[in-house]
C-alpha positions in Angstrom: 46.7 -66.9 -30.9 43.9 -64.5 -29.8 42.5 -64.6 -33.3 42.4 -68.4 -33.2 40.6 -68.3 -29.9 38.0 -65.8 -31.2 37.5 -67.9 -34.3 37.1 -71.1 -32.3 34.6 -69.4 -29.9 32.7 -68.0 -33.0 32.4 -71.4 -34.5 31.2 -72.8 -31.2 28.5 -70.2 -30.8 27.3 -70.6 -34.3 27.0 -74.3 -33.7 24.9 -73.7 -30.6 22.6 -71.2 -32.3 22.1 -73.5 -35.3 21.3 -76.5 -33.1 18.9 -74.4 -31.0 20.6 -75.5 -27.8 19.7 -72.4 -25.8 16.1 -73.2 -24.9 16.0 -71.3 -21.7 12.4 -71.7 -20.7 10.9 -74.6 -22.5 11.8 -77.1 -25.1 10.0 -74.8 -27.5 11.0 -71.2 -28.3 12.7 -69.4 -25.4 12.0 -65.9 -24.3 15.6 -65.1 -25.2 15.7 -66.7 -28.6 15.0 -63.3 -30.3 18.1 -62.0 -28.6 20.2 -65.0 -29.7 18.9 -64.6 -33.3 20.3 -61.1 -33.3 23.7 -62.6 -32.3 23.5 -65.3 -35.0 25.8 -63.6 -37.5 29.6 -63.7 -37.2 30.3 -59.9 -37.1 28.2 -59.2 -34.0 29.8 -62.2 -32.3 33.3 -61.1 -33.0 32.5 -57.6 -31.8 30.8 -58.6 -28.5 32.5 -61.9 -27.6 35.3 -61.9 -25.0 37.8 -64.8 -25.5 38.5 -65.0 -21.7 34.9 -65.8 -20.9 33.1 -69.1 -21.4 30.1 -69.4 -23.7 27.5 -69.1 -20.8 29.3 -66.1 -19.4 29.6 -64.4 -22.8 25.8 -64.9 -23.4 25.0 -63.4 -19.9 27.3 -60.5 -20.4 25.9 -59.7 -23.8 22.4 -59.8 -22.3 23.4 -57.5 -19.4 25.0 -55.0 -21.8 21.8 -54.9 -23.9 19.7 -54.2 -20.8 22.1 -51.5 -19.7 22.1 -50.0 -23.2 25.8 -50.5 -23.5 28.1 -52.4 -25.7 30.2 -55.2 -24.2 33.4 -53.2 -24.9 31.9 -50.1 -23.2 30.9 -52.3 -20.2 34.5 -53.6 -20.1 35.9 -50.1 -20.2 33.7 -49.2 -17.2 34.9 -52.2 -15.3 38.6 -51.3 -16.0 37.9 -47.8 -14.8 36.1 -48.8 -11.6 37.8 -52.0 -10.5 41.0 -52.2 -8.6 44.1 -53.9 -10.0 43.5 -57.0 -7.9 40.1 -57.6 -9.6 41.6 -57.3 -13.0 44.2 -60.1 -12.6 44.1 -62.7 -15.3 43.3 -65.6 -13.1 40.1 -64.0 -11.7 39.2 -61.5 -14.4 36.5 -63.7 -16.0 34.4 -64.2 -12.8 35.0 -60.6 -11.5 33.9 -59.0 -14.8 30.9 -61.4 -14.9 29.9 -60.4 -11.4 30.3 -56.7 -12.2 28.0 -57.1 -15.2 25.4 -59.2 -13.4 25.4 -57.0 -10.2 25.0 -53.8 -12.2 22.2 -55.3 -14.3 20.3 -56.6 -11.3 20.6 -53.3 -9.5 19.1 -51.6 -12.5 16.3 -54.1 -13.1 15.0 -54.2 -9.5 14.3 -50.5 -9.6 11.3 -51.3 -11.8 8.0 -52.4 -10.2 6.8 -55.9 -10.7 10.1 -57.3 -11.8 9.4 -60.6 -10.0 6.5 -61.1 -12.4 8.7 -61.0 -15.4 9.8 -64.4 -16.6 12.7 -62.9 -18.4 14.1 -61.5 -15.1 13.7 -64.8 -13.4 15.4 -66.8 -16.2 18.2 -64.2 -16.5 19.1 -64.3 -12.8 19.2 -68.1 -12.9 21.4 -68.1 -16.0 23.7 -65.6 -14.2 24.1 -68.4 -11.5 24.9 -70.9 -14.2 27.5 -68.6 -15.8 29.0 -67.8 -12.4 29.9 -71.5 -12.0 31.6 -71.6 -15.4 32.9 -68.0 -15.9 36.2 -68.6 -17.8 36.8 -70.2 -21.2 39.1 -72.6 -19.4 36.4 -73.8 -17.1 36.0 -77.0 -19.1 32.7 -78.6 -19.9 29.8 -76.4 -19.1 26.0 -77.2 -19.0 23.5 -76.2 -21.6 21.4 -73.3 -20.3 18.0 -75.0 -20.5 15.3 -76.2 -18.1 17.5 -79.1 -16.9 20.4 -77.0 -15.8 21.1 -76.7 -12.1 23.2 -74.4 -9.8 25.0 -74.9 -6.5 24.9 -73.0 -3.3 27.9 -70.8 -4.0 26.4 -69.4 -7.2 23.0 -68.9 -5.5 24.7 -67.2 -2.6 26.4 -64.7 -4.9 23.4 -63.7 -7.0 20.3 -64.2 -4.9 21.2 -61.7 -2.1 21.3 -58.9 -4.7 17.5 -59.1 -4.8 16.6 -58.3 -1.1 13.2 -59.9 -1.3 14.7 -63.2 -2.6 17.5 -63.8 -0.1 19.8 -62.2 2.5 23.5 -62.9 3.1 22.7 -64.1 6.6 20.2 -66.8 5.6 20.9 -67.4 1.9 22.4 -70.9 2.5 19.4 -72.1 4.5 17.1 -70.9 1.7 19.1 -72.8 -0.8 18.9 -76.0 1.4 15.1 -75.9 1.2 14.8 -75.1 -2.5 17.5 -77.5 -3.7 16.9 -81.2 -4.2 18.1 -83.4 -1.3 19.7 -86.0 -3.6 22.1 -83.7 -5.5 22.0 -80.5 -3.4 21.5 -78.6 -6.6 18.8 -76.0 -7.5 16.6 -76.5 -10.5 15.1 -73.6 -12.4 11.6 -74.9 -11.8 12.0 -74.6 -8.0 13.7 -71.2 -8.3 11.0 -69.9 -10.7 8.2 -71.2 -8.4 9.9 -69.5 -5.4 10.1 -66.1 -7.1 6.5 -66.3 -8.5 5.2 -67.1 -5.0 7.2 -64.2 -3.5 5.5 -61.9 -5.9 2.1 -63.2 -4.7 3.2 -62.8 -1.1 4.2 -59.2 -1.8 0.8 -58.6 -3.4 -1.0 -60.1 -0.5 1.1 -58.1 1.9 0.3 -54.9 0.1 -3.5 -55.6 0.1 -3.5 -56.5 3.8 -1.6 -53.4 4.8 -4.0 -51.2 2.8 -7.1 -52.9 4.2 -9.3 -51.5 6.9 -8.3 -54.3 9.4 -7.3 -52.7 12.7 -7.0 -49.4 10.8 -7.7 -47.3 13.9 -4.8 -49.0 15.8 -2.4 -49.0 12.9 -2.8 -45.4 11.8 -0.6 -43.8 14.4 2.6 -45.7 13.4 1.7 -46.7 9.9 1.8 -50.4 10.9 1.9 -53.0 8.2 0.1 -56.4 8.6 2.4 -59.4 8.3 0.2 -62.3 9.3 -3.4 -63.1 10.4 -4.6 -66.4 12.0 -7.7 -67.7 13.7 -10.2 -66.8 11.0 -10.8 -70.5 10.1 -12.8 -72.6 12.6 -10.6 -75.6 12.0 -7.5 -73.7 13.0 -8.5 -71.5 16.0 -6.3 -69.3 18.1 -7.0 -69.4 21.9 -6.0 -66.6 24.3 -5.3 -67.7 27.9 -5.3 -64.9 30.5 -5.4 -66.2 34.1 -8.1 -68.9 34.1 -10.0 -67.5 31.2 -9.8 -68.8 27.7 -11.3 -67.2 24.6 -11.0 -67.9 20.8 -10.3 -65.1 18.4 -8.3 -63.6 15.6 -4.6 -63.0 16.0 -2.9 -60.3 13.8 0.8 -59.5 13.7 2.1 -56.2 12.4 5.6 -54.8 12.2 5.1 -53.1 15.6 2.7 -55.2 17.7 0.5 -58.2 18.2 -3.3 -57.8 18.2 -5.9 -60.3 19.5 -9.7 -59.8 18.8 -12.0 -62.0 20.9 -14.6 -63.8 18.8 -18.2 -63.2 19.6 -21.3 -64.5 17.9 -21.2 -62.5 14.7 -18.3 -60.2 15.2 -15.0 -59.5 17.1 -14.5 -57.5 20.2 -12.1 -54.5 20.3 -8.5 -55.6 19.7 -6.1 -56.0 22.6 -2.7 -54.8 21.7 0.6 -56.5 22.8 3.5 -54.2 21.9 6.7 -55.4 20.3 8.3 -52.1 19.4 8.7 -50.3 22.7 11.2 -51.4 25.4 8.8 -53.1 27.8 11.1 -56.0 28.8 9.0 -58.3 26.7 9.5 -62.1 27.0 8.3 -64.4 24.2 8.8 -68.1 24.6 7.1 -71.5 23.9 4.7 -72.6 26.5 2.7 -75.7 27.6 -1.1 -75.5 28.1 -3.8 -77.9 29.1 -7.2 -78.2 30.8 -7.6 -76.8 34.4 -4.1 -75.3 34.4 -2.2 -78.5 33.5 0.9 -78.3 31.3 0.4 -81.0 28.7 0.2 -79.6 25.1 3.3 -77.9 23.7 1.4 -75.6 21.3 1.4 -72.1 22.8 3.4 -68.9 22.9 4.0 -67.1 26.1 4.0 -63.2 26.1 4.9 -61.1 29.1 5.8 -57.4 29.4 5.9 -54.7 32.1 2.7 -53.2 30.6 0.7 -56.3 31.5 -0.4 -57.2 35.0 -0.2 -60.9 34.1 1.2 -62.8 31.2 -0.8 -63.8 28.1 -0.6 -67.2 26.4 -1.6 -67.7 22.8 -2.4 -71.3 21.9 -2.4 -72.7 18.4 -4.3 -76.0 18.5 -3.6 -78.7 15.9 -3.9 -82.4 15.8 -0.3 -83.3 15.3 2.9 -81.5 16.3 3.4 -77.8 17.0 4.3 -76.4 13.6 1.8 -73.5 13.8 3.2 -72.5 17.2 6.8 -72.6 16.0 5.9 -70.5 13.0 4.2 -67.8 15.1 6.9 -67.9 17.7 9.6 -67.3 15.1 7.8 -64.4 13.3 6.8 -62.7 16.6 10.4 -62.9 17.8 11.7 -61.6 14.5 9.7 -58.4 14.9 10.7 -58.1 18.6 14.4 -58.7 17.9 14.3 -56.2 15.0 13.0 -53.4 17.3 15.5 -54.4 20.0 18.2 -53.9 17.4 16.8 -50.5 16.5 16.7 -49.5 20.1 20.1 -50.8 21.1 21.9 -49.1 18.2 19.6 -46.1 18.1 18.8 -46.5 14.4 16.4 -43.8 13.0 15.3 -42.3 9.8 15.4 -44.2 6.5 17.8 -46.7 8.1 15.1 -47.7 10.6 12.7 -48.4 7.8 15.3 -50.5 6.1 15.9 -52.6 9.2 12.1 -53.2 9.5 12.0 -54.2 5.8 14.7 -56.8 6.4 12.5 -58.3 9.0 9.4 -58.0 6.8 11.1 -59.6 3.8 12.3 -62.4 6.0 8.8 -63.2 7.2 7.5 -63.1 3.6 10.2 -65.5 2.6 9.2 -67.8 5.4 5.6 -67.7 4.4 6.5 -68.7 0.8 8.9 -71.5 1.9 6.3 -72.8 4.4 3.8 -73.0 1.7 6.2 -74.7 -0.7 7.4 -77.3 1.9 4.0 -78.1 3.5 3.6 -81.2 1.4 6.8 -83.0 2.2 8.1 -81.8 5.6 8.7 -79.1 8.2 11.4 -76.4 8.2 13.2 -74.6 10.9 11.7 -71.1 10.8 14.4 -69.5 13.0 17.1 -70.3 10.5 15.3 -68.3 7.8 14.9 -65.0 9.8 17.8 -62.6 10.1 17.4 -61.4 13.6 16.5 -64.8 14.9 19.7 -66.2 13.4 21.8 -63.4 14.9 20.3 -64.0 18.3 21.0 -67.8 18.1 24.4 -67.8 16.4 27.6 -67.4 18.4 29.1 -64.0 17.6 25.7 -62.9 16.2 26.2 -59.6 17.9 29.2 -59.0 15.6 26.9 -59.5 12.6 24.5 -56.9 13.9 27.3 -54.5 14.5 28.5 -54.9 10.9 24.9 -54.3 9.8 24.9 -51.0 11.7 28.2 -50.0 10.1 26.7 -50.8 6.7 23.6 -48.7 7.4 25.8 -45.8 8.6 28.0 -45.9 5.5 24.9 -46.1 3.3 23.5 -43.0 5.0 26.8 -41.1 4.4 26.6 -42.0 0.7 22.9 -41.1 0.4 22.2 -38.5 -2.2 25.4 -39.2 -4.2 23.6 -41.1 -6.9 24.6 -40.7 -10.5 23.2 -42.1 -13.7 23.8 -45.7 -14.6 26.3 -44.7 -17.2 28.9 -43.9 -14.5 27.8 -45.3 -11.1 27.1 -48.4 -9.0 23.6 -49.2 -7.6 22.7 -49.6 -4.0 20.7 -52.8 -3.9 19.3 -52.2 -0.4 16.0 -53.5 0.9 15.0 -49.9 1.4 15.6 -48.9 -2.2 13.7 -51.9 -3.4 10.8 -51.2 -1.0 10.4 -47.7 -2.3 9.4 -49.2 -5.6 6.6 -51.3 -4.1 4.0 -48.6 -3.6 2.8 -46.4 -0.8 2.6 -49.2 1.6 6.3 -48.8 2.3 6.1 -45.1 2.8 7.5 -42.4 0.7 11.2 -42.5 1.6 13.6 -42.0 -1.3 15.9 -44.8 -2.5 19.6 -44.6 -2.6 21.1 -45.3 -5.9 24.8 -45.5 -5.7 27.6 -47.4 -3.9 31.3 -47.1 -4.4 34.1 -49.6 -4.4 32.1 -52.2 -6.4 29.9 -53.0 -3.4 26.3 -53.8 -4.2 24.2 -53.9 -1.1 25.7 -56.7 1.0 27.8 -58.3 -1.9 31.1 -57.0 -3.3 32.6 -57.9 -6.7 35.4 -60.5 -6.5 35.6 -60.7 -2.7 33.7 -61.4 0.5 32.3 -58.4 2.4 32.8 -58.1 6.2 29.2 -59.3 6.7 29.8 -62.4 4.6 32.9 -63.2 6.6 31.2 -62.7 9.9 28.3 -64.9 8.9 30.7 -67.6 7.7 32.7 -67.5 10.9 29.6 -67.5 13.1 28.1 -70.5 11.3 31.4 -72.4 11.5 31.5 -71.8 15.3 27.9 -72.8 15.6 28.5 -76.1 13.8 31.4 -76.8 16.1 29.3 -76.0 19.2 26.5 -78.3 17.8 29.0 -81.2 17.6 30.1 -80.5 21.2 26.4 -80.4 22.2 25.8 -83.8 20.6 28.7 -85.3 22.6 27.3 -83.8 25.8 24.0 -85.4 25.0 25.7 -88.7 24.5 27.2 -88.8 27.9 24.1 -88.1 29.9 22.9 -91.0 32.1 19.5 -91.7 33.4 18.5 -92.1 37.0 19.3 -90.1 40.1 21.5 -92.8 41.7 23.5 -93.1 38.5 24.1 -89.4 38.2 25.1 -89.2 41.8 27.6 -92.0 41.2 29.1 -90.2 38.2 29.3 -86.9 40.2 31.0 -88.7 43.1 33.6 -90.1 40.7 34.3 -86.8 39.0 34.7 -85.0 42.4 37.0 -87.7 43.8 40.1 -85.6 43.5 38.4 -82.7 45.3 37.2 -85.1 47.9 40.7 -86.5 48.5 42.1 -83.0 48.8 39.4 -82.1 51.3 40.0 -85.2 53.3 43.7 -84.4 53.5 43.0 -80.9 54.7 40.7 -82.2 57.4 43.4 -84.7 58.4 45.9 -81.9 58.8 43.4 -79.6 60.4 42.6 -82.1 63.2 46.3 -82.7 63.9 46.0 -86.5 63.5 49.7 -86.4 62.4 51.2 -83.5 64.5 54.4 -83.4 62.4 52.6 -82.9 59.1 50.2 -80.4 60.6 53.1 -78.4 62.2 55.0 -78.3 58.9 51.8 -77.1 57.1 51.2 -74.5 59.8 54.7 -73.1 59.6 54.7 -72.9 55.8 51.4 -71.1 55.7 52.5 -68.7 58.5 55.6 -67.8 56.6 53.7 -67.2 53.4 51.2 -64.9 55.2 53.9 -62.9 57.0 55.8 -62.3 53.8 52.7 -61.2 52.0 53.0 -63.9 49.4 49.3 -64.9 49.4 48.8 -63.6 45.9 51.9 -65.4 44.6 50.7 -68.6 46.2 47.4 -68.2 44.4 49.1 -67.5 41.1 51.4 -70.5 41.6 48.3 -72.8 42.0 46.8 -71.4 38.8 50.1 -71.8 36.9 50.4 -75.4 38.1 47.0 -76.2 36.6 48.0 -74.5 33.3 51.3 -76.4 33.1 49.6 -79.6 34.0 47.0 -79.2 31.2 49.8 -78.3 28.6 51.9 -81.3 29.6 48.9 -83.6 29.4 48.0 -82.2 26.0 51.6 -82.8 24.8 52.0 -86.3 26.0 48.5 -87.5 25.0 48.5 -85.9 21.5 46.8 -88.2 19.0 45.6 -90.6 21.6 41.9 -91.1 22.4 40.6 -89.6 25.6 40.4 -92.1 28.4 36.8 -92.9 29.4 35.7 -92.2 33.0 34.9 -95.5 34.6 32.2 -95.5 37.2 30.8 -98.4 39.2 27.1 -98.6 38.5 25.0 -98.5 41.6 22.7 -101.4 42.3 19.4 -101.1 40.3 16.4 -99.7 42.1 12.8 -100.5 41.5 10.1 -97.9 41.2 9.2 -98.0 44.9 12.8 -97.6 46.0 13.3 -94.7 43.7 10.2 -93.0 45.1 11.5 -93.6 48.7 14.9 -92.2 47.7 13.2 -89.0 46.2 11.1 -88.7 49.3 14.1 -88.9 51.6 16.0 -86.4 49.5 13.1 -84.0 49.7 12.8 -84.4 53.5 16.5 -83.7 53.9 16.3 -80.6 51.7 13.3 -79.5 53.8 15.3 -79.9 57.0 18.2 -77.9 55.5 15.8 -75.1 54.5 14.2 -75.1 58.0 17.6 -74.8 59.7 18.6 -72.0 57.3 15.4 -70.1 58.1 15.9 -70.5 61.9 19.5 -69.1 61.5 18.2 -66.1 59.6 15.4 -65.5 62.1 17.9 -65.6 65.0 20.1 -63.1 63.1 17.0 -60.9 62.6 16.2 -61.2 66.3 19.8 -60.0 67.2 19.4 -57.1 64.8 16.1 -55.9 66.2 17.3 -56.6 69.8 14.6 -59.3 70.5 17.1 -60.7 73.1 18.9 -57.6 74.6 21.7 -59.4 76.4 22.7 -61.4 73.4 22.5 -58.3 71.2 24.8 -56.4 73.5 27.4 -59.2 73.5 27.3 -59.3 69.7 27.5 -55.6 69.3 30.5 -55.4 71.6 32.2 -58.2 69.6 31.5 -56.5 66.3 32.9 -53.2 67.7 36.1 -55.0 68.8 36.5 -56.6 65.4 36.1 -53.2 63.7 38.8 -51.7 65.9 41.1 -54.6 65.1 40.6 -54.2 61.4 41.3 -50.4 61.6 44.5 -50.5 63.8 46.1 -53.8 62.9 47.5 -54.5 59.4 45.5 -56.9 57.3 48.4 -59.3 57.0 48.6 -59.7 60.8 44.8 -60.0 61.0 44.9 -62.8 58.4 47.7 -64.5 60.3 45.8 -64.4 63.6 42.6 -65.7 62.0 44.6 -68.6 60.4 46.4 -69.5 63.6 43.3 -69.4 65.7 41.4 -71.7 63.2 44.2 -74.1 62.4 45.6 -74.6 65.9 42.1 -75.1 67.5 42.5 -78.9 67.5 46.2 -79.0 68.2 47.2 -81.0 71.3 47.9 -77.8 73.3 44.6 -76.1 72.5 42.2 -79.0 72.0 40.7 -79.0 75.6 40.2 -75.2 75.7 38.7 -75.1 72.2 36.1 -77.7 73.0 35.1 -75.8 76.1 34.9 -72.5 74.1 32.9 -74.2 71.3 30.5 -75.6 73.9 29.9 -72.2 75.4 29.3 -70.6 72.0 26.8 -73.3 71.1 24.9 -72.8 74.3 24.8 -69.1 73.8 23.5 -69.5 70.2 20.8 -71.9 71.3 19.7 -69.4 74.0 18.9 -66.8 71.4 15.2 -66.9 70.5 14.1 -66.7 66.8 12.2 -63.6 65.6 8.5 -64.3 65.4 7.0 -65.1 61.9 3.4 -65.5 60.8 2.2 -66.9 57.4 -0.7 -65.0 55.9 -2.7 -66.7 53.2 -3.7 -64.2 50.5 -7.0 -65.2 48.7 -7.4 -63.8 45.2 -10.9 -63.9 43.7 -10.4 -64.3 40.0 -13.6 -63.8 38.0 -14.0 -65.2 34.6 -14.3 -62.5 31.9 
């Protein structure tokens, strides 16, 4: 049976080779045609072909074996030796062995500088994705691996994160959404190839900027690397607002700080530094700006820290929208959040450099995707940056904790590298960066990982990081749906919202009205029964049990409601709409509400000033009475059990309006009110502070 399968596969391959179906780059001769020509004879095919794999998978595996200077059989032996029994099961063997071959090959290739410039590398990684979708011989009809082939998000998510500059597990699905066509949600090789080529250009530009003399005196201390520069084109200025002064200039973002150089006639002033690395309680948020202090244009970034006497606002003017501001806000926050992550988890050494490189690579990817999508739409920059995503997603802190654990494990395994003939490769951002030149420092790269884990991806299974990201995104999508429903039930108008609130609080209002009814003894029999029950509960010390009973009642009520209304739609809350109000009536209503609020604040201030007068003995006779009363209360609390104190307080308050005590309570209340009104308020003076702000 096996011989028949091998013979059938051989005939199929020979047919493909003779027909020239593997035109991987163009309709002309492919960059891999020479490799296929070597596979054209039957003996090599029989020797290197695995009957369990599909034709695309066999081709990719053969190519991987050639790059690794191994035979396919030797590569299979290594897989059998390294993989667990679960990975070698028949139902998943094809895909697991394909992943093992692809992951090992990519880990080897990215150790070489300039690999993104190699068209063979770009085509090979894309063909790995094609083969991943059709790994087994039983996969059915598979596509021809040419320029028209496409891949889905699952294949892209398994291969792309192995190249740290290309994608990361946290944001790989969002990158795919931008690169893929909207109609089919599939990724073409042309878009993938264009993306990698532009990434190479972005790396080159990043390298040149970081080695330039721009802000060299400021950057030398911490070896800061320049990530973005703006404000050098007159049509796209950057304006700095400090107080009432506004100046144009050049804005530069490094991996540690933000710099602004005010523009003069022919040059720039000395740069002002706004730190993002140290813990200065920085606040970065979107802000509105406008002439003469008005808040009209939503095109600015607000920066505040304890090192500044007043906040700074960076404005990014543009004719339409606020895309520039959103871009700068996202990349500034990415650097800030990365350093907060380093500070919170006390990451240092090579692991600190790796975390910064994750943020740097994310910003470079955003620059490339921003350039690629500028012609047909806007993108959400926050969704493409790792630390922005973790800050926004629910359970994002768990993702960061897993990243810390991965960094710790990688540090433990550092230095245990072996040659490729018997080891796995660590495809970390740090190991990649060490191959990009002196701009990334001189730290050594790790070169081995155990348990078939390559960076953030594992052969045949999801890593803890992938599971955490998947769960967080699922929770976020559920929360987004809930948020949409919340937005749908919002009503406009103050009177309408008050009507809805009144209806929602109607059960509480009814309960409060009943308590007032009982408290004022309008039905003496009911009030007496309520008083006796509460007295017995307090005397027995059952207050905590009574409170627990109320909570349990609500829980049982909700469970019963869920059981009896299962499968039925939720009843809508019906509210009687208030009569419509014109603009003048609404203004008068707002004015009355403001006046009432002002009166409440005034009464509150008077009460506080009288209390202050009592404390500072502004009215000695009243102060003496209050001091004596407080002293008696303290003695009661010391010598009388708390249960009896609570009982006395309850009986005094509840029986105040009973038929027996009503007359005496009214006289006592009148005396207390007269005493309170006789207390003068402490004096207060409002001082107007004038600040002369001079324009710089």
